[in-house]
C-alpha positions as CSV (number, residue, x, y, z in Angstrom):
1,M,33.0,4.5,22.9
2,T,30.0,6.9,22.4
3,S,29.1,8.2,26.0
4,S,26.4,10.5,27.2
5,Q,28.6,13.3,25.9
6,G,28.6,11.9,22.3
7,S,30.9,11.2,19.6
8,T,31.1,12.3,16.2
9,E,34.9,11.3,15.4
10,G,35.1,10.1,11.7
11,I,32.1,11.4,10.1
12,D,31.5,14.1,7.7
13,S,32.2,17.6,9.3
14,S,28.9,18.9,8.2
15,A,27.0,16.6,10.2
16,S,26.3,17.2,13.8
17,F,25.9,13.5,14.7
18,A,26.0,9.8,13.6
19,F,23.0,7.5,13.4
20,A,23.1,3.5,12.8
21,D,19.8,2.4,10.7
22,L,18.8,-1.2,11.9
23,F,15.8,-2.8,10.2
24,A,15.9,0.1,8.1
25,G,13.3,-0.8,5.6
26,I,13.4,1.9,2.4
27,G,14.6,4.8,5.0
28,G,12.0,6.2,7.1
29,F,14.2,6.9,10.0
30,H,17.2,7.6,7.6
31,A,14.8,10.8,5.9
32,M,14.1,12.4,9.5
33,L,17.5,12.0,11.0
34,S,19.4,13.5,8.0
35,H,17.0,16.2,8.2
36,A,18.0,16.9,11.7
37,G,21.9,16.9,10.4
38,G,23.0,13.4,11.1
39,E,24.9,10.8,9.0
40,C,24.1,7.4,8.7
41,V,27.6,5.3,9.1
42,F,25.6,1.8,9.3
43,V,22.5,0.7,7.6
44,S,21.4,-3.0,8.2
45,E,18.6,-4.4,6.0
46,I,17.9,-8.1,5.1
47,D,15.2,-7.7,2.1
48,R,17.3,-7.3,-1.0
49,E,14.5,-5.2,-3.0
50,A,13.9,-3.2,0.2
51,R,17.6,-2.6,0.4
52,Q,18.2,-1.5,-3.0
53,T,15.5,1.1,-2.6
54,Y,17.3,2.4,0.5
55,L,20.6,2.6,-1.3
56,R,18.9,4.3,-4.6
57,N,17.3,7.0,-2.6
58,W,19.7,8.0,0.3
59,V,23.5,6.4,-0.5
60,E,24.3,6.1,-4.0
61,D,24.6,9.8,-4.7
62,L,26.9,10.3,-1.7
63,P,30.6,10.6,-2.0
64,G,32.1,7.2,-1.7
65,E,33.9,8.3,1.4
66,R,30.3,9.2,2.9
67,W,28.9,5.7,2.1
68,P,27.5,4.0,5.3
69,V,28.6,0.4,6.0
70,V,25.8,-1.7,4.4
71,N,24.7,-4.9,6.1
72,T,22.7,-7.5,4.8
73,D,21.9,-9.6,8.1
74,I,22.3,-7.9,11.5
75,T,23.0,-11.3,13.1
76,S,26.9,-11.2,11.1
77,A,27.5,-7.8,12.6
78,T,26.6,-8.7,16.3
79,P,28.4,-11.9,17.2
80,E,28.0,-13.1,20.7
81,D,31.6,-14.0,21.6
82,G,33.2,-11.1,19.5
83,P,33.0,-7.2,18.7
84,V,30.3,-5.9,16.9
85,E,30.5,-4.8,13.5
86,V,29.1,-1.1,13.8
87,P,30.7,1.8,14.1
88,E,30.5,4.6,16.6
89,H,27.2,6.5,16.4
90,D,25.3,8.8,18.7
91,V,21.8,7.8,17.7
92,L,20.4,4.1,17.4
93,A,17.1,3.7,15.3
94,A,15.3,0.4,14.7
95,G,12.0,-0.4,13.4
96,F,12.6,-4.1,14.6
97,P,10.4,-7.2,14.5
98,C,8.6,-8.4,17.5
99,Q,9.4,-12.0,18.5
100,P,8.2,-13.9,21.6
101,F,10.9,-14.2,24.3
102,S,11.1,-17.4,26.5
103,K,9.9,-17.3,29.4
104,S,11.9,-19.9,31.1
105,G,12.2,-19.2,34.4
106,Y,11.1,-15.7,33.7
107,Q,14.2,-14.2,33.8
108,R,14.4,-10.5,32.8
109,G,16.9,-8.2,30.6
110,M,19.4,-9.2,28.4
111,D,19.7,-13.0,29.0
112,E,16.2,-13.4,28.2
113,A,16.5,-11.5,25.1
114,R,18.8,-13.6,24.0
115,G,18.1,-15.5,20.4
116,T,15.5,-12.5,19.3
117,L,16.5,-10.1,17.1
118,F,16.3,-7.5,20.0
119,W,19.1,-9.1,21.3
120,N,21.2,-7.9,18.2
121,I,20.1,-4.3,18.9
122,A,21.0,-4.6,23.0
123,R,24.3,-6.1,21.6
124,I,25.2,-3.1,20.0
125,L,23.9,-0.8,22.6
126,E,26.4,-2.6,25.4
127,E,29.2,-2.2,22.9
128,R,28.6,1.0,21.6
129,R,26.5,3.2,24.0
130,P,25.1,5.7,21.6
131,S,23.5,8.7,23.4
132,V,19.7,7.9,22.0
133,V,17.9,5.0,21.2
134,L,15.0,5.3,19.0
135,L,12.5,1.9,18.6
136,E,9.2,1.5,16.8
137,N,7.1,-1.3,16.5
138,V,3.3,-2.2,16.0
139,R,1.1,-0.9,18.6
140,N,0.2,-4.5,19.7
141,L,3.8,-4.5,21.3
142,A,2.2,-2.5,24.1
143,G,-1.0,-4.5,24.4
144,P,-1.8,-7.5,26.9
145,R,-0.6,-10.0,24.8
146,H,2.9,-8.9,24.7
147,R,3.1,-7.8,28.2
148,H,6.0,-10.1,28.7
149,E,8.1,-8.9,25.6
150,W,7.4,-5.3,26.7
151,D,8.7,-5.8,30.2
152,V,11.8,-7.7,28.9
153,I,12.5,-4.9,26.3
154,I,12.7,-2.1,28.8
155,Q,14.3,-4.1,31.8
156,T,17.0,-4.9,29.3
157,L,17.3,-1.2,28.2
158,R,17.4,0.0,31.8
159,E,20.3,-2.7,32.6
160,L,22.3,-1.3,29.4
161,G,22.1,2.3,30.8
162,Y,19.2,3.6,29.0
163,R,16.3,5.8,30.9
164,V,13.1,4.8,29.3
165,S,9.4,5.1,30.4
166,S,7.5,1.9,31.4
167,T,4.3,3.8,29.7
168,P,4.6,3.0,25.9
169,S,4.2,6.1,23.6
170,V,1.8,5.8,21.1
171,F,1.5,8.0,17.8
172,S,0.0,8.2,14.6
173,P,0.8,10.7,11.5
174,H,-2.6,11.9,11.2
175,F,-2.4,13.7,14.7
176,L,0.2,16.1,13.4
177,P,-0.8,19.3,11.6
178,P,0.9,19.6,8.0
179,S,3.2,21.9,9.1
180,M,4.9,19.7,11.6
181,G,5.0,16.5,9.3
182,G,1.9,15.0,9.5
183,T,0.1,13.1,6.9
184,P,-3.7,11.7,6.0
185,Q,-2.7,8.0,7.7
186,V,-4.1,6.5,10.8
187,R,-1.1,4.5,11.7
188,D,-0.6,4.0,15.5
189,R,2.8,2.6,16.4
190,V,4.5,2.4,19.4
191,F,8.1,4.3,20.1
192,I,10.4,3.3,22.6
193,L,13.1,6.1,23.3
194,G,15.9,5.9,25.6
195,T,18.8,8.1,26.7
196,Y,22.0,6.7,27.9
197,V,22.6,7.7,31.6
198,G,24.3,4.7,32.8
199,M,22.8,1.6,34.7
200,E,22.8,3.2,38.5
201,R,20.7,6.5,37.1
202,A,18.3,4.3,34.6
203,M,17.7,1.9,37.4
204,A,16.8,4.5,39.7
205,E,14.9,6.8,37.3
206,V,12.2,4.8,36.2
207,D,9.0,6.9,36.7
208,V,9.6,8.7,33.5
209,A,6.3,10.0,31.7
210,P,6.2,8.8,28.0
211,T,7.5,11.0,25.4
212,V,4.0,11.7,23.9
213,V,0.5,11.2,24.4
214,R,-1.9,9.7,21.9
215,G,-3.8,12.7,20.3
216,P,-3.8,15.6,18.3
217,V,-1.0,18.2,18.5
218,N,-1.4,21.9,18.6
219,E,-5.1,21.5,18.4
220,W,-5.2,20.1,15.0
221,N,-8.4,18.9,13.9
222,V,-8.2,15.4,12.2
223,H,-11.2,15.6,10.4
224,D,-9.4,18.6,8.4
225,W,-7.2,15.9,6.4
226,D,-8.0,15.5,2.6
227,V,-6.6,12.3,1.1
228,E,-6.2,14.5,-1.9
229,W,-3.0,16.0,-0.4
230,I,-0.8,13.4,-1.2
231,L,-2.1,12.4,-4.7
232,D,-0.2,12.5,-7.6
233,E,-2.0,14.3,-10.8
234,D,-3.3,11.7,-12.8
235,E,-1.5,12.8,-16.1
236,S,1.9,12.2,-14.1
237,I,1.3,8.8,-13.5
238,P,3.2,6.0,-15.9
239,N,1.0,3.2,-16.7
240,L,-2.0,4.9,-15.0
241,T,-4.5,2.0,-16.7
242,K,-3.0,-0.6,-14.3
243,Y,-4.1,1.6,-11.2
244,R,-7.8,2.3,-12.6
245,L,-10.5,-0.2,-11.6
246,T,-11.5,-2.9,-13.7
247,A,-14.9,-3.3,-15.3
248,D,-16.4,-5.8,-12.8
249,E,-15.2,-3.5,-9.7
250,T,-16.7,-0.3,-11.1
251,H,-20.1,-2.2,-11.7
252,W,-19.9,-3.6,-8.1
253,I,-19.4,0.0,-6.6
254,N,-22.3,1.4,-9.2
255,V,-24.5,-1.2,-7.9
256,W,-24.1,-0.5,-3.9
257,D,-23.8,3.5,-5.1
258,D,-27.5,3.1,-6.5
259,L,-28.5,1.8,-2.9
260,V,-26.9,4.8,-1.3
261,Q,-28.9,7.0,-3.5
262,R,-32.0,5.4,-3.3
263,M,-31.4,5.4,0.3
264,W,-31.1,9.3,0.6
265,A,-33.7,9.8,-1.9
266,A,-36.4,7.7,0.2
267,R,-35.3,8.2,3.6
268,G,-32.8,11.1,3.5
269,V,-30.3,9.2,5.3
270,R,-27.0,7.1,4.1
271,L,-26.2,3.5,5.0
272,P,-26.1,2.2,8.7
273,G,-22.5,1.7,10.0
274,F,-22.7,-1.8,10.8
275,P,-22.0,-4.3,8.1
276,L,-24.2,-5.0,5.5
277,W,-24.9,-8.4,4.2
278,A,-27.0,-8.7,1.5
279,D,-27.7,-12.4,1.8
280,A,-29.0,-12.1,5.4
281,W,-31.6,-9.5,4.2
282,I,-34.8,-11.6,5.6
283,P,-37.3,-10.4,7.9
284,E,-36.3,-10.6,11.7
285,R,-39.7,-12.8,12.3
286,A,-37.5,-15.2,10.1
287,L,-34.6,-15.7,12.3
288,D,-34.0,-18.8,14.3
289,P,-33.9,-18.0,18.1
290,V,-32.0,-21.1,18.6
291,E,-29.3,-21.1,15.5
292,L,-28.9,-17.2,16.9
293,E,-28.0,-18.4,20.4
294,A,-25.3,-21.1,18.8
295,L,-23.6,-18.2,17.0
296,P,-20.8,-16.0,18.4
297,K,-22.6,-13.0,19.9
298,W,-20.6,-10.7,17.3
299,K,-22.1,-12.9,14.1
300,S,-25.8,-12.7,15.5
301,D,-25.9,-9.2,16.3
302,I,-25.0,-8.3,12.7
303,L,-27.7,-11.0,11.5
304,I,-30.3,-9.6,14.1
305,K,-29.5,-5.9,12.4
306,N,-29.8,-6.7,8.8
307,A,-32.8,-8.3,9.4
308,R,-33.9,-5.1,11.0
309,F,-32.4,-2.7,8.3
310,F,-34.7,-5.2,5.9
311,D,-37.7,-4.6,7.8
312,D,-37.0,-0.8,7.9
313,H,-36.4,-0.5,4.3
314,R,-37.7,-3.6,2.4
315,D,-39.3,-1.6,-0.4
316,V,-36.3,0.5,-0.9
317,I,-34.3,-3.0,-0.9
318,K,-36.5,-4.6,-3.3
319,A,-36.9,-1.9,-5.7
320,W,-32.7,-1.5,-5.9
321,K,-32.3,-5.3,-6.4
322,K,-35.1,-5.1,-9.4
323,A,-33.2,-2.4,-11.1
324,N,-30.1,-4.2,-10.6
325,P,-30.6,-7.8,-11.3
326,S,-26.8,-8.7,-12.0
327,F,-26.0,-8.2,-7.8
328,S,-27.0,-11.7,-7.4
329,C,-24.6,-13.2,-9.3
330,F,-21.7,-10.7,-7.4
331,P,-19.0,-12.9,-5.4
332,D,-20.1,-13.4,-1.9
333,S,-17.5,-11.0,-0.6
334,R,-19.1,-8.1,-2.7
335,R,-22.4,-8.7,-1.7
336,K,-21.2,-6.9,1.6
337,L,-20.6,-3.5,2.4
338,E,-19.5,-1.5,5.6
339,W,-20.4,1.9,5.1
340,Q,-18.0,4.0,7.3
341,A,-18.0,7.2,5.5
342,Q,-21.1,9.1,7.6
343,D,-22.7,11.9,5.5
344,T,-20.7,11.4,2.2
345,A,-23.1,12.0,-0.6
346,S,-21.9,8.6,-2.8
347,L,-19.8,5.7,-2.8
348,W,-17.5,7.4,-5.4
349,D,-16.8,10.1,-3.0
350,T,-15.3,7.9,-0.5
351,V,-12.2,5.9,0.1
352,M,-12.7,2.4,-0.5
353,H,-11.1,-1.1,0.2
354,L,-12.3,-4.4,-1.4
355,R,-11.5,-6.6,1.3
356,P,-12.3,-10.6,1.6
357,S,-14.8,-9.8,4.2
358,G,-16.6,-6.7,1.8
359,I,-16.5,-3.3,0.3
360,R,-15.5,-1.1,3.3
361,A,-16.3,2.8,2.3
362,K,-14.5,5.5,4.6
363,A,-14.9,9.6,4.2
364,P,-12.0,10.7,2.0
365,T,-10.0,12.5,5.1
366,Y,-7.4,10.3,5.9
367,L,-6.5,6.8,5.2
368,P,-6.4,3.7,7.5
369,A,-2.7,2.2,7.9
370,L,-0.7,1.1,4.7
371,V,-0.3,-2.7,5.7
372,A,2.4,-5.0,4.1
373,I,0.0,-7.1,2.6
374,T,-2.1,-5.6,-0.4
375,Q,-5.2,-4.0,0.1
376,T,-4.6,-0.7,-1.9
377,S,-6.7,1.9,-1.0
378,I,-9.1,3.1,-3.7
379,V,-9.6,6.9,-3.8
380,G,-13.1,7.1,-5.3
381,P,-13.0,10.6,-6.8
382,R,-10.0,9.2,-8.9
383,R,-11.9,5.8,-9.5
384,R,-8.1,4.1,-9.2
385,R,-5.8,2.9,-6.6
386,L,-3.5,4.5,-4.9
387,T,0.2,4.0,-6.6
388,P,3.2,3.3,-5.0
389,H,4.7,6.5,-5.0
390,E,1.6,8.2,-3.5
391,A,1.9,5.7,-0.5
392,A,5.4,6.8,-0.2
393,R,3.9,10.1,0.0
394,L,1.7,9.3,2.7
395,Q,4.5,7.8,4.8
396,G,6.1,11.2,4.4
397,F,8.6,10.8,1.7
398,G,9.3,13.3,-0.7
399,S,7.9,13.7,-4.3
400,D,11.6,12.9,-5.4
401,F,11.4,9.3,-3.6
402,T,11.5,6.7,-6.4
403,F,11.4,2.9,-6.4
404,G,13.2,2.6,-9.5
405,G,11.6,0.1,-11.8
406,Q,10.8,-2.7,-9.4
407,R,7.4,-4.5,-9.1
408,D,4.7,-2.8,-7.6
409,Q,4.1,-5.6,-5.3
410,A,7.4,-5.3,-3.8
411,S,7.1,-1.6,-3.6
412,Y,3.4,-1.9,-1.9
413,K,5.2,-4.1,0.6
414,Q,8.2,-2.0,1.4
415,V,5.8,1.2,2.3
416,G,3.3,-0.9,4.6
417,N,6.7,-2.1,6.4
418,G,8.0,1.2,6.7
419,V,8.0,4.1,9.2
420,A,6.1,7.3,9.2
421,V,8.6,10.0,8.9
422,G,6.5,12.8,10.5
423,A,5.7,10.8,13.3
424,A,9.3,9.2,14.0
425,W,10.4,13.0,13.7
426,H,7.9,14.3,16.2
427,V,8.5,11.6,19.2
428,F,12.4,11.8,18.4
429,R,12.7,15.8,18.6
430,T,10.1,15.6,21.6
431,H,12.3,13.1,23.2
432,V,15.6,15.5,22.6
433,T,14.2,18.2,23.6
434,Q,13.2,16.6,26.9
435,N,16.4,15.1,27.6
436,A,18.8,17.7,26.4
437,A,20.6,18.4,29.8
438,D,21.7,14.7,29.3
439,L,22.3,14.8,25.5
440,P,25.5,15.5,23.5
441,R,25.2,19.8,23.2
442,R,25.6,19.4,19.1
443,L,23.0,16.5,18.7
444,V,20.7,18.9,20.7
445,R,21.7,21.9,18.8
446,S,21.4,20.2,15.4
447,V,17.9,18.6,16.1
448,L,16.0,21.7,17.7
449,A,17.6,24.0,14.8
450,A,16.1,21.7,11.9
451,D,12.4,22.5,10.5
452,T,9.6,21.3,12.2
453,N,8.4,19.6,9.2
454,P,10.5,16.8,7.9
455,I,8.6,15.7,4.9
456,G,9.2,18.4,2.5
457,D,6.7,18.3,-0.3
458,A,5.2,14.8,0.5
459,L,1.9,17.2,1.2
460,S,0.3,19.4,-1.5
461,G,0.4,23.2,-1.0
462,A,-3.2,22.7,-0.1
463,A,-2.5,21.4,3.0
464,T,-0.6,23.9,4.4
465,Q,-3.2,26.6,3.1
466,T,-6.0,24.6,5.0
467,E,-3.8,25.0,7.9
468,T,-3.3,28.7,7.5
469,Q,-6.8,29.6,7.2
470,R,-7.9,27.4,10.3
471,T,-5.1,28.9,12.3
472,Q,-5.5,32.6,11.3
473,P,-9.2,33.1,12.9
474,Q,-7.8,31.6,16.0
475,A,-4.5,34.0,16.2
476,A,-7.2,37.0,15.4
477,D,-9.5,35.9,18.3
478,L,-6.2,35.9,20.6
479,A,-5.3,39.6,19.1
480,G,-8.6,40.6,20.0
């Protein structure tokens, strides 16, 4: 049994600690824990294609004696009435699915977690007592709609002897500078970190600050990010043409960009930030107050703003429509545009998403969170979509990470479901630093000795150069 002093018996002598990787996906936790000197002794992933990607990148090149136990369904390894089939380990990491817990009787703790996948995590903690537990979930887990689930998770961990904070640690990789594993992706996730101290202390030591706070680290300016830093060179991309925009997509963007340019030439401004619905461009006086009153407020507000936009720029809009008669034949969703790119000069200079609700354009500084459903980012200057390999780099995986020959749809889904390596490393390393007195010395030494940047060459060298240029003037000011 792993106590607060830790156990590394049976693992490779070069490793300082052992870890179990649950709901492992393609290995975000593995990337940062192996970077810290750990060895994986157990991995569980139910999705066959994701599991193959994990094994291809993290396991297959290992000597046979160092292969972890590979599990395809965590429920089979955590029977209710028998021992868990998970080896001893020091760190348990899990990007677990959030399931609603039964509120029958408003119980708390392990009994109420029964029947959910969190209960399977709790069974392992109960029997193995690893020194650290590291959990990751979507930000909504800490929101008001899931307050009950959050309370059950925290209470269960405390009953199992883990000191945890009641306050969520919410963090995103774009808050980290390149030198600390940051990437240009806005991806808020909730992290729950606990240290095994025994039930008595865990139930008493509840006044614990969150491991990290949501915000930039080391005064990093998030607007310094550049999407180009995670892109591969076009000539290195196999089958590049399948990521290129279609003729129709190119035409839709060209027509909307013509409006961007006309607005700048005639008014000296870019488009406004509210959603533009071209089908709603009528004079404000033509709006029916009764119909507006019957609509949801958000929708009536958009209709009023679009009418006022039309009134203010009627000459520009009419000239633009006359010059682009094909616009009237665009699909409904392509007659809508949401400009979130501030003063970016052209639509082709932005990052775009072709959404069911319209075309959304953002400044090319950082990307929105990758999601399991495919709305792949379009990089305007490249006139193509992000490739799966680039999406993996955005999550913090190095240039040697590979999906093999699997279909792109599966790769995008796996990355969207994954853990951002740099963000996970930052919160884990911070937790180990804060809890060093109650953790195994080998674990602490290994984690703190590892480089603060766990993502290797996921970013281009331009990222480091930009960070260095930004910090040098500050250093000179301090020296002066």
